[in-house]
C-alpha positions as CSV (number, residue, x, y, z in Angstrom):
1,X,-35.7,-35.0,51.1
2,X,-32.3,-33.4,50.3
3,X,-31.4,-36.4,48.1
4,X,-34.7,-36.0,46.3
5,X,-34.1,-32.3,45.6
6,X,-30.6,-32.9,44.4
7,X,-31.8,-35.6,42.1
8,X,-34.6,-33.4,40.8
9,X,-32.2,-30.5,40.2
10,X,-29.8,-32.7,38.3
11,X,-32.6,-34.1,36.1
12,X,-33.9,-30.6,35.3
13,X,-30.4,-29.3,34.5
14,X,-29.7,-32.2,32.1
15,X,-33.1,-31.8,30.5
16,X,-32.5,-28.0,30.0
17,X,-29.0,-28.6,28.6
18,X,-30.4,-31.2,26.2
19,X,-33.1,-28.7,25.1
20,X,-30.5,-26.0,24.5
21,X,-27.9,-28.2,22.8
22,X,-29.4,-28.3,19.3
23,X,-30.2,-24.6,19.1
24,X,-26.6,-23.9,20.3
25,X,-25.2,-26.1,17.6
26,X,-27.4,-24.5,14.9
27,X,-26.4,-21.0,16.0
28,X,-22.7,-21.8,16.2
29,X,-22.7,-23.3,12.7
30,X,-24.5,-20.3,11.3
31,X,-22.1,-17.9,13.0
32,X,-19.0,-19.8,11.7
33,X,-20.4,-20.0,8.2
34,X,-21.4,-16.3,8.2
35,X,-17.9,-15.3,9.5
36,X,-16.2,-17.4,6.9
37,X,-18.3,-15.8,4.1
38,X,-17.4,-12.3,5.4
39,X,-13.7,-13.1,5.5
40,X,-13.9,-14.6,2.0
41,X,-15.8,-11.6,0.7
42,X,-13.2,-9.1,2.0
43,X,-10.4,-11.2,0.6
44,X,-12.1,-11.1,-2.7
45,X,-11.9,-7.3,-2.6
46,X,-8.3,-7.4,-1.5
47,X,-6.2,-9.9,0.3
48,X,-4.1,-8.1,3.0
49,X,-1.9,-11.2,3.3
50,X,-0.2,-10.2,0.1
51,X,1.1,-7.0,1.8
52,X,4.7,-6.8,3.1
53,X,6.5,-3.6,4.3
54,X,9.4,-2.4,2.3
55,X,12.7,-2.8,4.2
56,X,14.6,0.4,3.4
57,X,17.9,-0.7,4.9
58,X,19.3,-2.9,2.1
59,X,18.8,-0.2,-0.6
60,X,20.1,2.5,1.7
61,X,23.3,0.5,2.2
62,X,23.6,0.0,-1.5
63,X,23.3,3.8,-2.1
64,X,26.0,4.4,0.6
65,X,28.3,2.0,-1.1
66,X,27.8,3.9,-4.4
67,X,28.5,7.1,-2.4
68,X,25.1,8.6,-3.2
69,X,24.7,10.1,0.3
70,X,21.9,12.5,-0.5
71,X,19.8,9.9,-2.2
72,X,20.4,7.5,0.7
73,X,19.4,10.2,3.2
74,X,16.2,11.0,1.3
75,X,15.3,7.3,0.9
76,X,15.8,6.3,4.5
77,X,14.2,9.5,5.8
78,X,11.0,8.6,3.9
79,X,10.6,5.4,6.0
80,X,12.2,6.4,9.3
81,X,9.1,7.8,11.0
82,X,7.3,4.5,10.8
83,X,7.5,2.1,13.8
84,X,8.6,-1.0,11.9
85,X,11.7,0.9,10.8
86,X,12.3,2.8,14.1
87,X,12.3,-0.6,15.9
88,X,15.4,-1.6,14.0
89,X,18.3,0.2,15.7
90,X,20.4,-0.2,12.5
91,X,18.2,2.4,10.7
92,X,19.1,5.2,13.1
93,X,22.8,4.3,13.0
94,X,22.7,4.5,9.2
95,X,21.0,7.8,9.2
96,X,23.5,9.3,11.7
97,X,26.4,8.0,9.5
98,X,24.9,9.5,6.3
99,X,24.2,12.9,7.8
100,X,27.6,13.1,9.5
101,X,29.3,12.5,6.1
102,X,27.1,15.1,4.4
103,X,27.7,17.7,7.0
104,X,31.5,17.4,6.9
105,X,33.5,20.4,5.6
106,X,35.7,18.4,3.2
107,X,32.7,16.7,1.6
108,X,30.8,20.0,1.1
109,X,33.9,21.7,-0.4
110,X,34.5,18.8,-2.8
111,X,30.8,19.0,-4.0
112,X,30.9,22.8,-4.3
113,X,33.9,22.7,-6.6
114,X,32.5,19.7,-8.5
115,X,29.4,21.8,-9.3
116,X,31.3,24.8,-10.7
117,X,33.9,22.7,-12.7
118,X,31.8,19.9,-14.0
119,X,28.4,21.6,-14.0
120,X,26.8,18.7,-12.1
121,X,26.9,17.1,-8.7
122,X,24.8,14.7,-6.6
123,X,24.7,17.1,-3.6
124,X,22.6,20.2,-3.0
125,X,25.6,22.5,-2.5
126,X,27.2,21.2,-5.8
127,X,23.9,21.7,-7.7
128,X,23.6,25.2,-6.3
129,X,27.1,26.1,-7.4
130,X,26.4,24.7,-10.9
131,X,23.1,26.6,-11.2
132,X,24.8,29.8,-9.8
133,X,27.6,29.5,-12.4
134,X,24.9,29.6,-15.2
135,X,23.6,32.9,-13.9
136,X,27.1,34.4,-14.2
137,X,27.6,33.4,-17.9
138,X,30.3,30.9,-16.7
139,X,28.2,27.8,-17.3
140,X,26.8,28.8,-20.7
141,X,30.2,29.9,-22.0
142,X,31.9,26.8,-20.6
143,X,29.4,24.5,-22.3
144,X,29.5,26.3,-25.6
145,X,33.3,26.2,-25.5
146,X,33.3,22.5,-24.9
147,X,30.9,21.9,-27.8
148,X,33.0,24.3,-30.0
149,X,36.0,22.2,-29.2
150,X,34.2,19.1,-30.3
151,X,33.1,20.7,-33.5
152,X,36.7,21.9,-34.3
153,X,38.0,18.4,-33.7
154,X,35.3,16.9,-35.9
155,X,33.8,15.2,-32.9
156,X,30.1,14.7,-32.3
157,X,28.4,17.8,-30.8
158,X,25.4,17.8,-28.5
159,X,22.7,20.0,-30.1
160,X,20.7,20.0,-26.9
161,X,23.6,21.5,-24.9
162,X,24.1,24.1,-27.6
163,X,20.4,24.9,-27.6
164,X,20.3,25.2,-23.8
165,X,23.5,27.3,-23.6
166,X,22.2,29.6,-26.3
167,X,18.9,30.0,-24.5
168,X,20.8,30.6,-21.3
169,X,22.8,33.4,-22.7
170,X,19.7,35.1,-24.2
171,X,17.9,34.6,-20.8
172,X,20.8,36.1,-18.9
173,X,20.9,39.2,-21.0
174,X,17.1,39.5,-20.8
175,X,17.2,39.1,-17.0
176,X,19.7,42.0,-16.7
177,X,17.8,44.1,-19.2
178,X,14.4,43.5,-17.5
179,X,15.9,43.9,-14.0
180,X,15.1,40.3,-13.1
181,X,11.6,40.0,-14.7
182,X,12.7,36.9,-16.8
183,X,14.7,35.3,-13.9
184,X,12.2,32.4,-13.7
185,X,13.0,31.6,-17.4
186,X,16.7,31.7,-16.7
187,X,16.3,29.5,-13.6
188,X,14.3,26.9,-15.6
189,X,16.9,26.8,-18.3
190,X,19.6,26.3,-15.7
191,X,17.6,23.4,-14.2
192,X,17.3,21.8,-17.7
193,X,21.0,22.2,-18.3
194,X,21.7,20.5,-15.1
195,X,19.2,17.7,-16.0
196,X,21.0,17.3,-19.3
197,X,24.5,17.0,-17.7
198,X,23.1,14.5,-15.1
199,X,21.4,12.5,-17.9
200,X,18.0,13.1,-16.5
201,X,16.5,15.1,-19.3
202,X,13.6,13.1,-21.0
203,X,13.8,12.5,-24.8
204,X,10.6,14.4,-25.6
205,X,12.1,17.6,-24.0
206,X,15.3,17.3,-26.0
207,X,13.4,17.8,-29.2
208,X,11.3,20.6,-27.8
209,X,14.3,22.5,-26.6
210,X,16.1,22.3,-30.0
211,X,13.0,23.6,-31.7
212,X,12.5,26.5,-29.2
213,X,16.2,27.4,-29.4
214,X,15.8,27.9,-33.1
215,X,12.7,30.1,-32.7
216,X,14.4,32.2,-30.0
217,X,17.4,32.7,-32.2
218,X,15.2,33.8,-35.1
219,X,12.9,36.1,-33.0
220,X,15.5,37.2,-30.4
221,X,12.8,36.5,-27.8
222,X,12.0,33.9,-25.2
223,X,8.2,34.4,-25.3
224,X,7.5,31.1,-27.1
225,X,9.4,29.0,-24.6
226,X,7.8,30.5,-21.5
227,X,4.8,28.1,-21.6
228,X,7.2,25.1,-21.7
229,X,9.4,26.3,-18.9
230,X,6.6,27.5,-16.5
231,X,5.8,24.0,-15.0
232,X,9.5,23.3,-14.6
233,X,9.9,26.5,-12.6
234,X,6.9,25.6,-10.5
235,X,8.3,22.1,-9.9
236,X,11.7,23.5,-8.9
237,X,10.0,26.0,-6.4
238,X,7.9,23.2,-4.8
239,X,10.4,20.4,-4.4
240,X,13.9,21.7,-5.0
241,X,16.5,20.7,-7.6
242,X,17.2,17.1,-6.7
243,X,13.5,16.1,-6.6
244,X,12.8,18.1,-9.8
245,X,15.4,16.1,-11.7
246,X,14.0,12.8,-10.4
247,X,10.5,13.7,-11.4
248,X,11.4,15.3,-14.7
249,X,13.2,12.2,-16.0
250,X,10.1,10.0,-15.7
251,X,7.8,12.3,-17.7
252,X,6.7,11.2,-21.2
253,X,5.3,14.4,-22.6
254,X,4.2,18.0,-21.6
255,X,0.8,16.7,-20.3
256,X,2.7,14.3,-18.0
257,X,4.8,17.1,-16.8
258,X,1.8,19.2,-15.8
259,X,0.3,16.1,-14.0
260,X,3.5,15.7,-12.1
261,X,3.4,19.4,-11.0
262,X,-0.1,18.8,-9.6
263,X,1.1,15.6,-7.9
264,X,3.8,17.5,-6.0
265,X,1.3,20.0,-4.7
266,X,0.0,17.2,-2.4
267,X,3.2,15.2,-1.6
268,X,5.9,17.8,-1.9
269,X,9.5,16.6,-1.5
270,X,8.4,13.1,-0.8
271,X,7.1,12.8,-4.4
272,X,10.2,11.3,-6.0
273,X,10.6,8.5,-3.4
274,X,6.9,7.9,-3.5
275,X,6.9,7.4,-7.2
276,X,10.1,5.3,-7.1
277,X,8.9,2.7,-4.5
278,X,5.5,2.4,-6.3
279,X,6.8,2.1,-9.8
280,X,5.2,5.5,-10.6
281,X,1.7,4.1,-9.9
282,X,1.2,6.7,-7.2
283,X,0.4,9.2,-10.0
284,X,-2.6,7.1,-11.0
285,X,-3.8,6.2,-7.5
286,X,-3.6,9.8,-6.3
287,X,-6.0,10.7,-9.1
288,X,-8.3,7.8,-8.2
289,X,-8.3,8.9,-4.5
290,X,-8.3,12.7,-4.7
291,X,-9.8,13.2,-1.2
292,X,-7.5,10.7,0.6
293,X,-5.3,12.0,3.4
294,X,-1.7,12.4,2.4
295,X,-0.3,10.6,5.5
296,X,-2.5,7.6,4.7
297,X,-1.3,7.4,1.1
298,X,2.3,7.7,2.3
299,X,1.8,4.9,4.8
300,X,0.2,2.6,2.2
301,X,3.2,3.3,0.0
302,X,5.5,1.6,2.6
303,X,4.0,-1.6,1.2
304,X,4.9,-0.6,-2.3
305,X,2.6,-0.5,-5.3
306,X,0.5,-3.3,-3.8
307,X,-0.2,-1.0,-0.7
308,X,-1.7,1.7,-2.9
309,X,-3.8,-1.0,-4.7
310,X,-5.0,-2.2,-1.3
311,X,-6.0,1.2,0.0
312,X,-7.7,2.0,-3.4
313,X,-9.8,-1.2,-3.3
314,X,-10.6,-1.5,0.4
315,X,-11.2,2.2,1.0
316,X,-9.0,4.5,3.2
317,X,-10.7,3.9,6.5
318,X,-10.9,0.1,6.3
319,X,-7.3,-0.2,5.0
320,X,-5.9,1.9,7.9
321,X,-8.0,0.0,10.4
322,X,-6.9,-3.4,9.1
323,X,-3.2,-2.5,8.9
324,X,-3.3,-0.8,12.3
325,X,-1.6,2.5,11.4
326,X,-3.8,5.0,13.4
327,X,-2.7,3.5,16.7
328,X,-3.5,0.3,18.4
329,X,-7.1,-0.7,18.0
330,X,-9.2,0.0,21.0
331,X,-9.6,-3.1,23.1
332,X,-12.0,-1.7,25.6
333,X,-15.0,-1.7,23.4
334,X,-16.9,-4.5,21.6
335,X,-16.2,-2.9,18.2
336,X,-12.5,-2.7,19.0
337,X,-12.4,-6.4,20.0
338,X,-14.3,-7.5,16.9
339,X,-12.1,-5.4,14.5
340,X,-9.0,-6.9,16.2
341,X,-10.3,-10.4,15.9
342,X,-11.5,-10.0,12.3
343,X,-8.2,-8.6,11.2
344,X,-6.3,-11.4,12.9
345,X,-8.4,-14.0,11.2
346,X,-8.0,-12.2,7.8
347,X,-4.2,-12.4,8.2
348,X,-3.9,-15.9,9.6
349,X,-6.8,-18.2,8.6
350,X,-6.1,-20.0,5.2
351,X,-8.8,-19.7,2.6
352,X,-9.1,-23.5,2.2
353,X,-10.3,-23.7,5.8
354,X,-12.9,-20.9,5.2
355,X,-14.2,-22.7,2.1
356,X,-14.4,-26.0,4.0
357,X,-16.3,-24.3,6.9
358,X,-18.9,-22.9,4.5
359,X,-19.2,-26.2,2.6
360,X,-19.6,-28.3,5.7
361,X,-22.0,-25.9,7.3
362,X,-24.2,-25.8,4.2
363,X,-24.0,-29.5,3.9
364,X,-25.1,-30.0,7.5
365,X,-28.2,-27.8,7.0
366,X,-29.1,-29.4,3.7
367,X,-28.9,-32.8,5.3
368,X,-31.2,-31.6,8.2
369,X,-33.6,-30.1,5.7
370,X,-33.7,-33.4,3.7
371,X,-34.4,-35.5,6.8
372,X,-37.2,-33.1,7.8
373,X,-38.7,-33.0,4.3
374,X,-38.6,-36.8,4.2
375,X,-40.5,-37.1,7.5
376,X,-43.2,-34.6,6.4
377,X,-43.8,-36.0,2.9
């Protein structure tokens, strides 16, 4: 009796497995084909395999070698908060070295004197002393004297420097006369003078300044130039001198300048580095995604211009989910497991394998349909 029951159970089990075998095969093939099509469709929108994080350490070392400590500090600080940079102990050592140098007394003294004597510096304290010297007539008189010497010796003179210094003297007198009412104008002129000495004044602005200097000389008034200087003053107040210079040099016209001012309203002092690592494409993508969170745009930029392209095409939520920025994907839920699996397959399965899966799956069903149709007809 026991032997009979065992034999019957085995027979029933095998029969049931045989009955379920074909549906299981069909369902499995459908699932593989569907999954492959979904992966191919997402890759068609944007292929995340093309993304690679920017490694900030090589460029930081290059800036240190060039003794551009401020620029090195700003560049490395842009990336330092992200895990992939923090996990490299060299990044923290470099940042400590840079800041130790910048905070030293000898370094600050050297840069302060450089700003007064030369009217330019790559450090904040030197730039501040250069700007301050302009407010005390020193800078304007110094620059006019230098250009006067060039003229006397039949050497080439810089009309833009003369224009800025002339405007600066008028603005200084006006600031004293109006008890500081025209101080923003004077500040903007000082910023432009600094940009000129640092070779960061765009060509279009050179021509504008020469024209406005002529008008100011004729009218003994700065009213006409206020509209041109207003966005520069706003930029200076939002991001400081160093960032203003970096942003200003990339503008092509007055319209571009106003767009840059609007751009800095969202990204603040990170704006210059953001534009630098994305080849200025951040301006365009920020207009395409006006409602995107600032932190997500900044994270996407760590992949360079291609990162902004990815977040623009995929959408903010999907991009962040795929690249795993928010945190580790939840693995305690079905959705979390599926997202993790889907992202893994997107990053690792070659496209040729996905195409092969779709082709073979469709071929299998077409063959089955052909055999069935042949039997029926």
